[in-house]
C-alpha positions in Angstrom: -20.1 8.5 -25.5 -21.4 6.0 -22.9 -18.8 3.5 -23.8 -16.0 6.1 -23.5 -17.3 7.2 -20.1 -17.3 3.6 -18.9 -13.8 2.8 -20.0 -12.2 6.2 -19.4 -10.9 5.3 -15.8 -9.3 2.1 -17.2 -7.7 4.0 -20.1 -6.4 6.7 -17.8 -4.9 4.0 -15.5 -3.3 2.3 -18.5 -1.9 5.6 -19.7 -0.5 6.2 -16.2 1.3 2.8 -16.3 2.9 3.6 -19.7 3.9 7.1 -18.6 5.5 5.9 -15.3 7.6 3.1 -16.9 8.5 5.3 -19.9 9.8 8.0 -17.6 12.3 5.6 -16.0 11.2 6.8 -12.5 11.2 3.2 -11.2 15.0 3.3 -11.1 14.8 5.7 -8.3 12.9 3.3 -6.1 15.9 2.1 -4.1 17.8 3.1 -1.0 20.9 3.7 -3.1 19.0 6.4 -5.1 17.6 7.8 -1.8 21.1 8.2 -0.3 22.4 9.7 -3.5 19.8 12.4 -3.5 19.3 12.6 0.2 20.7 16.2 0.7 18.5 17.6 -2.1 15.4 15.8 -0.8 15.9 16.9 2.8 16.5 20.5 1.7 13.3 20.4 -0.3 11.3 18.9 2.6 12.8 21.5 4.9 11.9 24.4 2.7 8.6 23.2 1.2 7.1 20.7 3.7 3.5 20.9 2.5 4.4 20.6 -1.1 6.8 17.7 -0.3 4.0 15.9 1.5 1.5 16.4 -1.2 4.0 15.2 -3.8 4.9 12.1 -1.8 1.2 11.3 -1.4 0.6 11.7 -5.1 3.6 9.4 -5.9 2.4 6.8 -3.5 -1.2 7.0 -4.8 0.1 6.4 -8.4 2.4 3.6 -7.2 -0.5 1.9 -5.5 -3.0 2.4 -8.4 -0.7 0.7 -10.9 0.8 -1.8 -8.4 4.2 -0.5 -9.0 7.0 -2.6 -7.3 8.7 -0.7 -4.6 5.9 0.1 -2.3 8.0 -0.9 0.7 10.8 1.3 -0.3 8.4 4.2 -0.6 7.0 3.5 2.8 10.5 3.4 4.3 11.3 6.6 2.4 8.3 8.4 4.0 9.6 7.7 7.5 13.1 8.5 6.4 12.2 11.9 5.1 9.2 13.0 7.3 9.6 11.0 10.5 7.5 8.0 11.6 4.2 9.7 12.3 4.0 12.3 9.5 5.6 9.9 7.0 3.3 7.1 8.0 0.2 9.3 7.8 1.1 10.5 4.4 1.7 6.9 3.2 -1.7 5.8 4.6 -3.5 8.6 2.8 -1.6 8.0 -0.5 -2.2 4.3 -0.5 -5.9 4.7 0.3 -6.3 7.1 -2.6 -4.5 4.8 -4.9 -6.6 1.8 -3.8 -9.8 3.8 -4.4 -8.7 4.7 -7.9 -8.2 1.0 -8.7 -11.6 0.2 -7.1 -13.3 2.8 -9.2 -11.6 1.8 -12.5 -12.5 -1.9 -12.0 -16.0 -1.2 -11.0 -16.8 1.1 -13.9 -14.8 -0.6 -16.7 -14.4 -4.3 -16.3 -16.6 -5.2 -13.3 -19.2 -7.6 -14.8 -16.7 -9.3 -17.2 -14.2 -10.0 -14.4 -16.9 -11.0 -12.0 -18.3 -13.7 -14.3 -14.8 -15.1 -14.9 -14.0 -15.1 -11.2 -17.2 -17.0 -10.4 -16.6 -19.5 -13.1 -12.9 -20.2 -12.2 -13.1 -20.0 -8.5 -9.8 -19.6 -6.6 -8.6 -16.9 -4.4 -10.3 -14.0 -6.2 -13.7 -15.8 -5.9 -13.0 -16.5 -2.2 -12.3 -12.8 -1.5 -15.4 -11.7 -3.4 -17.6 -14.1 -1.3 -16.0 -12.8 1.9 -16.6 -9.1 0.9 -20.2 -9.9 0.1 -20.7 -11.5 3.5 -19.5 -8.4 5.3 -17.6 -5.7 3.4 -16.1 -3.5 6.1 -15.1 -6.3 8.5 -13.7 -8.6 5.8 -11.7 -5.9 4.0 -10.4 -4.6 7.3 -9.2 -8.1 8.3 -7.4 -8.6 4.9 -5.7 -5.2 5.3 -4.6 -5.9 8.9 -3.6 -9.5 8.1 -2.5 -9.5 4.4 -3.5 -13.1 3.4 -4.3 -11.9 -0.1 -2.3 -9.4 -2.2 -3.2 -5.8 -1.8 -4.1 -5.4 -5.5 -6.3 -8.5 -5.4 -8.4 -7.1 -2.5 -8.8 -3.9 -4.4 -10.2 -5.8 -7.4 -12.3 -8.2 -5.4 -14.0 -5.4 -3.4 -15.0 -3.7 -6.6 -16.3 -6.9 -8.2 -18.3 -7.6 -5.0 -19.9 -4.1 -5.2 -18.6 -3.2 -1.7 -19.8 0.3 -0.6 -17.1 2.8 -1.4 -17.2 4.4 2.0 -16.8 1.0 3.8 -14.0 0.0 1.4 -12.0 3.2 1.8 -12.4 3.4 5.6 -11.4 -0.3 6.0 -8.4 0.2 3.8 -7.4 3.4 5.7 -7.6 1.8 9.1 -6.4 -1.6 8.1 -3.1 -0.6 6.6 -2.1 1.7 9.5 -0.3 -0.8 11.8 2.1 -2.2 9.2 2.6 1.2 7.6 3.6 3.0 10.8 5.9 0.1 11.7 7.7 0.3 8.4 7.7 4.1 8.5 9.3 3.8 12.0 12.0 1.6 10.6 12.7 4.1 7.8 12.9 6.9 10.4 15.3 4.9 12.5 17.6 4.3 9.5 17.3 8.0 8.6 18.5 9.0 12.1 21.6 6.7 11.7 22.5 8.1 8.4 21.9 11.7 9.6 24.5 11.0 12.4 27.0 9.9 9.7 26.7 6.2 10.7 26.4 3.4 8.2 23.5 1.0 8.9 24.8 -2.4 9.8 23.8 -5.5 11.8 24.4 -3.5 15.1 21.9 -0.9 14.0 18.9 -3.2 14.8 19.6 -2.6 18.5 19.0 1.1 18.1 15.6 1.8 19.9 14.1 3.6 16.9 14.9 0.6 14.7 14.5 -2.2 17.2 11.0 -1.2 18.4 9.4 -1.1 14.9 11.1 -4.5 14.2 9.5 -6.0 17.3 6.1 -4.6 16.1 6.7 -6.1 12.7 7.5 -9.4 14.3 4.3 -9.3 16.4 2.3 -8.5 13.3 3.8 -11.4 11.4 3.0 -13.7 14.4 -0.6 -12.5 14.4 -0.8 -13.3 10.7 0.5 -16.8 11.2 -1.8 -17.5 14.1 -4.8 -16.2 12.1 -3.9 -18.4 9.1 -3.7 -21.5 11.3 -7.0 -20.7 12.9 -8.6 -20.3 9.5 -7.0 -23.5 8.3 -8.5 -25.4 11.3 -11.9 -24.2 10.4 -11.4 -25.2 6.7 -11.4 -21.6 5.4 -8.7 -20.5 3.0 -9.3 -16.8 3.6 
């Protein structure tokens, strides 16, 4: 019974992966699919806003938990359907829930095994574990704001480093906000163009609702580059 309890979160996560890919839902993670079903989706959002938001957050949580390709498309879709602020907020909540699910599954099921292997092999995972142990909240917040390591790897490393759940969840929630709202704003801008019957093209980037989020994305990328150079000068990889 104790063994089942320990591995149950991991088994549920594995079952979720199988169910998602078997259902074929991944083929809908594209802008082509979004445009095809736009009228039905907007009608559903208009008539059942709360249910639509809860459904979107659940989908995003699952996508995050199983590292499903297409997270960017989902983020853009949130802004496209709900607007930059509501869509961005729903994305942040969904992504945080998904990250916590992975954190819990790794900690309860494979924590010690993976930790020993990471310590023996070194590499990026070991570097992130060491950073989290030195200061969980600040380090995780930095890696969420400046994504020098993959999102999924930070989830695993935080669990292996025994980061406090509250600090991990809060750092994730706050850290992913800037990029999430920027991409959500881009999605909302594209949605406005399509709603006006226009086809997004090169000239669309000069629309304020598209241009401003793109400027924000550029500044965020610049910040990431400067941070990487600063770390490189001090001899630290992450």
